[in-house]
Structures are given as C-alpha cells and as structure tokens.
N, C-alpha and C positions, 0 to 999 in steps of 0.2 A: 504494500500500500504506500503510495506517495502521500506526502503531507507533512504536517508539523510533527515534531518529536512528541508533543503532547497528544496529538491524535493517535500516533503509533502506540504510545503508552496506554491510552484508553482502550485501544483495540486489542491489547494483549500481544503486540508484536515487539520485536527487538527495536529499541530506540536508544538514543544517546542522552544520558542525563546531563552531559556537559553542553547545555543549551540555554540560551539567554531567557527564553520564555519560561522554561521550567525553573531556572534560578530565581526569576522574579516571583514566581508562585511560592517557592520555598521561603523567600524573604518575607513575603506577606504572612505565611504561616508562622515563621519565627517571631514576628512582631506580635501576633495574637497569642502565641504560647508564652512569650515573655510577659505580656500583660497579665495573663491568667496566673502565671507562677509568682508574680510579684505583688499582686493585689492582696491586701489584708483579707483573711478568710471571711469576715463578716461583710466586707464590701464585695468580694468576689461572688459569694453564694455558691451555687452548684457548679457554675461555669463563668469564667470571665466573659464580658460582653463581646469582645473581639473574637474569642474562640467559639462562642455560641453562634455568632454570625458566620464564621468560617466553615464550621462542620456541615456536612451534607444534610443531616437531619438529626434533631435531638428530641427524644421523647420526653414526656412529662416526668419530672423528678429525676432525670438522669444526672449523675454527678461525677465529676472528675477531680480527684484530689491533686494538689500540687506537690511536687513538680510533675509535669507531664511534657511529653514531646511527641510531635507528629511531623511528617514530611510536608504534606500538602493540606490536610484537614478536610478538604471538600469531598474526599472519597469515604469518609467515616460516617456511618449511620448508627445511631444509638437508640435502642428501643426504650420504652417507659421503664423507669426504675433501674436502669443500668448503673452500676457503680464501678469505677476504675480507681483503685487505690493508688497511693503515692508512688511515683517513679515509673509509671507505665510509659512505654514507647510504642508508637504505631507508625511504621514506615509505610504509609498508605499510597503507594504508587498505583495500586488497584483498589477496588472496592473492599471495604472492611465493614461488614454488617454484624452488629451485636444485638441479639434478641432481648426482649424485655426481661427485666429482673435478673439479668446475668451479672455475676460478680467476678471481677478480675482482682486478684491479690496484688500486693506491692511488687513493683519491678517486673510485671508481665511485659513481654516484648512480642510484637507481631510484625513480621517482616514479609512484605509482599514482593519486594524486589529480589530478583535472582540475577547475579552477575554472570557475565559470559565465562565460559570454561577456558577459553584460550587467553593467554597473556595479552596478546595484541588487542583482543576484544575488550578486555578489562581496561587496558590503557586508553582505549578510545571511549570509555564510559558506557559501553553497551550493557543494557539491562533488559529484562523482560519482567512485566508485572503480572502477578498471579493473585487473584482475589482470596479473601478469607471470610468465611461465614461461621458465626457462632450462634447456635440456636438459643431460644428462650430458656431461662431458668438454669443455665449452665453455671459451673463454678470452676474458675481457672485459678489454680493455686499460685502462690507467690513465686516469682522468678521463672515461671514457665515461659518457654519460647515456642511460638506458633509460626511455622513457615508458610509461605505463600502457596496457594492452591489447596489449602486444607479446609474441610468443613467439619465442624464440631456439632454434634446433634443436640437436640433439646434435652435438657436435664443431665447432660454429661458432666463428668468431673475430670479435670486434668490435675494431677498431683503436682505439688510444689516442685519446682526445678525440672519438670518434664520438658523434653524437646519433642514437639509434635510435628512429625514429618508426613503423616498420612491421616486420612479421615478418621474421626471418632464417632461411632454409632450413638444414637440417642440413648440416654439413660445408662451409659456404660462409663467405666472409670479406666483411665490410663495413667501410668506412672513410668518414670525412667527416661533414659537417653540411649536410643530413641524410645519414645513412648510406646508402651505395649499394654494391651488390655489386661486388667486384673481379673483373674478367673473367679467366677462366683462359686460360693460354697453350697 
C-alpha cells in the first residue's frame, strides 16, 4: 500500500517510525501524558484532561493512575470501570481495547509494535503494528507484559510478571514466561 507511514501503521503493514508525522503525534501524546502525570491527584481525577481528550474512547469511571505512558493514545479504548495502576505503559501503534471493569496491576506493559528481524530493517525504523484486545472483567497482574497480536478473553487472569505471547481463552489463568495456562484441578 502506498501512502503515509501513519496509514501503513493503521493498516497493519510495515512502516517506518522515523517519520515526521508520527513524531508529531508522539509529541502530542507526550504532552498529554506529562500533564496527566504531573497534575495533583485531586485536580487530575481519573484522567488528566489532555489525556482524556487524546484517548480513542474512555468509558464511565475509567481511571489511570500516574505515572502512565503511551505512544500515541488515540488507539487506546477503555471500557467502563477500567483501572490501570501506576506505571502502566501502552505502546499503542495499533488498537488496544480494554473491556469494562478490567484491572491492570502496576507496571503492566502492552507492546503493539514489532520491530523488523533484520538489522538493516531495524536501523531504518521498520515496525509492524499488531492490535491487543483484553476482554471485560479480566485481571492483569503487576509487571505482566502483553505482546502485540494477543487477545485476552473475558474474565481471564494473567499472573504477575507473565509474558503473554499468545491468546488467552476466556475465564482461564496464565502465568510464567512465556505465559502458559494453569491446569484446573
């Protein structure tokens, strides 16, 4: 597909992140994140005003504790009652949808960007963006890492420190690196 690097990113094609338009979008996100992270908690409320305006969609009662970091913001959709604890990072080069009443523990990281396997591709800034979907009522333990292209089903649990490299079925629990299903007794 011909077109801007942003259009390639949105289409899930290889794009170069070393692009003026994408850098301008990241600067806008950094400004909103900085405001969110620096406002006094009572003034900030659930989300700083700049961050709330930046995000793709924010459900009723969704809350993000500071500090928080995201790459673009506009690809993030939070359902009602979603809670992101302190230190969460979402590199949202693709869509990140988090279902209602889902909880993310401290320092959870979601990485949609996958860098090129070849050195020359990485040096050129080539990436491909893969979406992440987390269903309603899920619980993601502290310091878990969720890689791009992963879906986590409704009611699922991801143990603290797990590295999620593949889909997690609804109402199941995964732990470890790489994350594996916990067998039911």
